[in-house]
C-alpha positions as CSV (number, residue, x, y, z in Angstrom):
1,X,0.0,0.0,0.0
2,X,1.3,3.5,-0.9
3,X,1.2,6.0,2.0
4,X,2.3,9.0,-0.1
5,X,-0.3,11.7,-0.7
6,X,-2.2,11.4,-3.9
7,X,-0.7,14.5,-5.5
8,X,2.9,14.0,-4.2
9,X,4.4,13.8,-7.6
10,X,2.7,16.9,-8.9
11,X,2.9,19.2,-5.8
12,X,5.9,21.5,-5.7
13,X,7.9,21.1,-2.6
14,X,8.6,24.4,-0.8
15,X,12.2,24.8,0.3
16,X,12.8,25.5,3.9
17,X,12.7,29.2,4.8
18,X,16.2,30.9,4.8
19,X,16.6,34.3,6.3
20,X,19.6,34.9,4.0
21,X,22.2,34.7,6.8
22,X,22.5,30.9,7.3
23,X,24.2,28.9,4.6
24,X,21.8,26.7,2.5
25,X,22.2,23.0,3.2
26,X,22.2,21.6,-0.3
27,X,21.4,18.0,0.8
28,X,25.0,16.9,1.5
29,X,25.5,16.9,5.2
30,X,28.9,15.2,4.7
31,X,31.9,17.4,5.7
32,X,34.6,18.1,3.1
33,X,37.6,18.0,5.5
34,X,39.0,15.1,3.5
35,X,39.4,17.4,0.5
36,X,42.0,20.1,0.0
37,X,40.6,23.6,0.7
38,X,40.4,24.4,-3.0
39,X,38.1,21.4,-3.6
40,X,35.7,22.2,-0.7
41,X,32.4,23.8,-1.6
42,X,32.2,27.5,-1.0
43,X,29.5,28.8,1.3
44,X,27.9,30.6,-1.6
45,X,25.0,32.7,-0.9
46,X,23.4,32.3,-4.3
47,X,19.8,33.5,-4.4
48,X,17.4,30.6,-4.1
49,X,16.0,29.4,-7.5
50,X,12.3,29.8,-7.8
51,X,11.8,26.3,-9.1
52,X,12.9,23.6,-6.6
53,X,13.3,21.1,-9.5
54,X,16.0,23.4,-11.0
55,X,17.6,23.8,-7.6
56,X,17.6,20.0,-7.2
57,X,19.0,19.5,-10.7
58,X,21.7,22.1,-10.2
59,X,22.6,20.5,-6.8
60,X,22.9,17.1,-8.5
61,X,25.1,18.5,-11.1
62,X,27.3,20.1,-8.4
63,X,27.4,16.8,-6.4
64,X,28.3,14.8,-9.5
65,X,31.1,17.3,-10.4
66,X,32.5,17.1,-6.9
67,X,32.2,13.3,-6.9
68,X,34.1,13.2,-10.3
69,X,36.7,15.6,-8.9
70,X,37.1,13.4,-5.8
71,X,37.6,10.3,-7.9
72,X,40.1,12.1,-10.1
73,X,42.0,13.4,-7.1
74,X,42.1,9.9,-5.6
75,X,43.4,8.4,-8.8
76,X,46.2,11.1,-9.0
77,X,47.1,10.5,-5.3
78,X,47.1,6.7,-5.8
79,X,49.4,7.1,-8.8
80,X,51.7,9.3,-6.8
81,X,51.9,6.8,-4.0
82,X,52.6,4.0,-6.6
83,X,55.3,6.2,-8.2
84,X,56.9,6.8,-4.8
85,X,56.8,3.1,-4.0
86,X,58.4,2.4,-7.4
87,X,61.1,4.9,-6.8
88,X,61.8,3.5,-3.3
89,X,62.0,-0.1,-4.8
90,X,64.3,1.1,-7.5
91,X,66.5,2.8,-4.9
92,X,66.6,-0.4,-2.9
93,X,67.4,-2.4,-6.1
94,X,70.1,0.1,-7.0
95,X,71.7,-0.2,-3.5
96,X,71.6,-4.0,-3.7
97,X,73.1,-3.9,-7.2
98,X,75.8,-1.6,-6.0
99,X,76.6,-3.9,-3.1
100,X,76.8,-6.9,-5.4
101,X,79.1,-5.0,-7.8
102,X,81.4,-4.0,-5.0
103,X,81.5,-7.5,-3.7
104,X,82.3,-8.8,-7.1
105,X,85.0,-6.2,-7.6
106,X,86.5,-7.1,-4.2
107,X,86.5,-10.8,-5.1
108,X,88.3,-10.1,-8.4
109,X,90.9,-8.0,-6.6
110,X,91.5,-10.7,-4.0
111,X,91.8,-13.3,-6.7
112,X,94.3,-11.1,-8.6
113,X,96.3,-10.7,-5.4
114,X,96.2,-14.5,-4.8
115,X,97.4,-15.2,-8.3
116,X,100.2,-12.6,-8.1
117,X,101.3,-14.2,-4.8
118,X,101.2,-17.7,-6.3
119,X,103.3,-16.5,-9.3
120,X,105.9,-14.9,-7.1
121,X,106.1,-18.1,-5.0
122,X,106.6,-20.2,-8.1
123,X,109.3,-17.8,-9.4
124,X,111.1,-18.0,-6.1
125,X,110.9,-21.7,-6.1
126,X,112.2,-22.0,-9.6
127,X,115.0,-19.6,-8.8
128,X,116.0,-21.7,-5.9
129,X,115.9,-24.8,-8.0
130,X,118.2,-23.2,-10.6
131,X,120.6,-22.2,-7.9
132,X,120.8,-25.8,-6.7
133,X,121.2,-27.2,-10.1
134,X,123.9,-24.8,-11.0
135,X,127.4,-26.3,-10.4
136,X,129.4,-24.7,-7.8
137,X,132.3,-22.5,-9.1
138,X,134.2,-25.6,-10.2
139,X,136.4,-25.5,-13.3
140,X,134.7,-27.2,-16.1
141,X,135.7,-30.8,-16.8
142,X,137.6,-31.4,-19.9
143,X,136.0,-33.5,-22.4
144,X,137.7,-36.3,-24.1
145,X,137.9,-34.2,-27.2
146,X,140.0,-31.7,-25.4
147,X,142.7,-34.3,-24.7
148,X,145.4,-34.9,-27.3
149,X,144.6,-38.0,-29.3
150,X,147.0,-40.8,-28.9
151,X,147.9,-42.8,-31.9
């Protein structure tokens, strides 16, 4: 059963009286503290429109615009957060990459030092072996060919 008056659809609704000093509540009791000041609605003291349907339509347009602006602002803020996270991740990756490169460079330097040390040790060992193999300052033995040939 419908409890609405019979002419509810046809009867114009009279807006509440406003003495001109109080701001008009345009049907959105929600506060706008979550928006930046430039996105908050102004307390405009527009003259009331004679036709409440025009007023309602204009208010809907204003609400839709603000909702669209809110969504756009949220998208931009979300993208900024994602960009910041991407930058932080890149910085972390760069730091890790730099650490790995430093470690690899250090490993190569240590390996080069080890190889140089091994080469020096081998050269010293070979030098010692040559010293041992070298005959002491003895006069060279004469070969048979150096002797006079007996007939």
